[in-house]
C-alpha angles and dihedrals in degrees: 000000000000119000095249095072119114108226116168116265129173115230093195095200098096091215139119097044113184135201121230122221133178113235123206128193100038100160099198145346091256091054091049091053091050092047090051090053089053094047091051090059090062123098106271088007100103092104095045114133122190113190117199096190095060099022093236132143123199115191140153114273086229091066117107103258094198089055090049090052091048092053092048093044090054087064096041094258130119142188126258102209105225098110125151129197111257112212123207119234126017105302091116101022094276128139133210112234131193115217137198093250091063097249126118115230123197120193141176111239091224097056094105092074097092096019118158103349101113089033093053093049095049092041090053092053092048092047092050091053091051091049091050093050093046091049092051090046090052092049092051092047092049090049090052090054093049095044097036094107096053105035123083116253094250091054090050091050090052090051092047091048092048092050090046093051093048095052104028111026094105091050090048094050093048092045094048091050092049092046091057088051091048087239109148109208129149088266088057090052093049093046093051089047094050095044091045092050090051092048092054090047098254094135094153093050092046091052092048090051092052093046096047093044091051089051090047092054091048092052092046091051091045092055094051091041091056091050091048093048091052088054093045090053087066090055092057086080088079110110115231104200143006139213104241121197104221120173090341094308130107114241125180110223136167111263090242088071095057117111134194112280093024114137117226133187118227118191126198111291094019126119120246104244100216144344112299149130127269109251099177137004141040124250147135116255127204106223096179092122089063106029106018088236112132097194109098116243119226114244131194136163108309095024117129118238132194128228112252095030116120126240101230098189143355130026122289134193110202132190110220111236098177137028109249095254089059095045125112093249094050091050091048091050091047091052093044091054092045090049092060092062103046114108121232122215088253092053092046090051092049090048091052092043093051091054089065098028097069097050088045090055090051089054093047090049091051090051091049089053097045110031103060095047096041100040104027104027094244120161113274098222094055093053094040085057091049090048091053090051090052089056090057092047087054095066106120094208099118093039094053090044094049094092115028100060092050092046096048090045090050094049090047093051091049093046095052087049091056097258112122113206111190096210147348089261089062093046089051090049091049089057091055103047118111100177133049126194117203130200106226106216113072093357110061088012132042093248093237125094121244134185106259099173137008132193114204123205098163110033094183098054108025102083097036094047096042091044093049095048096042097040094083095047125097093203112123092232090052091050091049092052092049090049090050094049095048090046088055090060105267107121121213089241089068094055112111116238110255123210135204094026110190130179112224109203112238092006114060139244127330125198144156123244118183091338097312124111115230131185128200118185148076128343087279083081086079090066091054095054127073098230127171115249091248093053092043091052092050093048093046090051092051091044092053092050091054091048090050087058089058094254128143107232127219119187130202119201147149124221094284110024141036110235096197150307131255118204111203134185139165101276115246115237109252092235098047099092095047091044090055090048091049091049091053090050090049090059103268102141101186128040117181131187117211119192143158089217123107120277097251093058092042093051092050094050092044090053092050096046097042099232113163095229142008140195122198137192094037125159117211093263090048090054088055091051090048091052090051090049092051091047091064090071105019142041096244133201120190121213118200143138095270095243116064093021097057095114093051091043089053093048094053127086088243129018117210118188128189125204135122098261095307117162093237093053094047093047101042113054142046092237127029126201099210092202126078092245143055097243097114098044096091091050091051091051092049090051091049091050091048089053091049091050092049093049091052090048092047094052091046093049094046094050095040095053091048092048091051090050092050092049089056088068091069093073090029095249099127114111130187094249092048088051092052092044091052090053094042092044091053091048093051092048096048091045094051093043090050092051093050087076088073091059127086132044125276117231125216124211108230 
């Protein structure tokens, strides 16, 4: 897979622990990047990572916290003090992950337990204050417009100044500080524009700029906040406490205190605290938090259960198999949080572009101010005004915001549908693939053999003899035949008791029933029986027809006659054919089946599922070579079970594993289908393509509106309020388009 993936690795050094804090008041992604640069210049701050998408800060506990708060405060942000030390390695179930931005992030799997509560409360208070101040600013500005003709000029200036301070003081302070440092951010641009407008006497315009920019920041923060909250809603599935049975008594404890082999009691409506096995009781459990499937799954003694799933009915006693931080839900939450903060190639490009974009705008604005008056004798004030408007147009808000809201919304939608995407880079890649390679066994098929056809020569004896001989065998083909026979109405209790059972290598099993020798096995059985030439020819003809259908054939015979033939194959998943059809309709041009099975079986399954191509008889390394070969002409994703297909998953542009919350599936691939089927893959691809389309639209809209505004300077038509409206309009559009990903209902192929 591509180098940006975040597979778990153990550092083993036990060093560089970091504390995690929630940060509120981050005004934009560009600001977060600039704050991170400043934090990294601190002593012990070189590993600091500030993530705009999730509002998290990771920093060394040795860093000066008051200095951190001062840096954040200078940009209008603040800490929510609910940090936890994040250990490297695996001492507490954590994993060390390498990210696109070059930082290493270490997290505790259980950190989602109290995620977002303090942050949400504080953020709500801060947002309310901003809304109140903006509202008051708007009222004062509106009053100045209405009363402008009757109030003295000084009174109007006081009203304009009051309105400006209420809506733009934080921008002004940040911008002034950055200006003294020769740091050209969007706050710097807005501050220069406001001060310039005041200096040339455009009080009304300066106030409108401050008001509209304050509204723009509020809308921008709202859009990202909505995307974050939709993600945080997923994390509410984390159970908080458990009813532990200790010395025969019920004790309520935090889930962090649970240990392997503890026995817990789960009543109807309660969440299962961690992965375990049902010890007593029968119930139905809603596993939507893990798989996205809303239909409850029946549970009985011996059934596995997942932490975070809900006991829908009945009373269960469960033996804990894993501490919560090692449970499926904790790992999912850990990966979901990590996924928010990975950078896609598009985001990395925009980040790099914005570093040069803002200074370039400053230069263009200076040229607009200087060139017309100096070279063409134009009036200075007019072109100073136009230059100030250019500064406002240059704010990269909408451009920087064009990607993260759509990506977080897309990952959230996939996650709540039971499709775990390990990062925005993988969601972006999923939207670009045009070919998918499937492992056959366990992916397109169920991974267990089943009797597909049978040919009966002796109706009275076939099922009883084959059932009796195969019933004692552990071979998968034998088990499939027994299941088939019992499903046909012959119970195991009616099987005669065989004696002298002997396994014949390369042939099958031999046994005596009521004094007659019987054999059940491969076509070599024919050589053990004394058949007439006519019977042998008929059996060989039937056997060849079954083999031509791609079936594995098992024969049952006595010494003189063949009783019948069973044609077995790996049973195709009921949804496979429709999934392939849906993928083709979703724009996947090439679907390929890769298998180590023989060509006859592969051809039959390929024909039934509708894949465009297939390759049989492949060893694991040959599957890797085939993926590399396909990748020369296609953008290829590989779908497997996350265990045997690891090399091929790693060789593909995108690895997709399926498995109902299994450790191997969660750890192996870029994307995990948390169900034991492919039914939600087409929906995930449609979501990824929608996200890609929206990002392209967002970038196009942001740049187009800015270009139009800049072109208005040629005839001198650009005004400050038009400049702000172009920036705010772009921000509103990209925010709303990004949030539309959360709308709609995902369909599952059954």
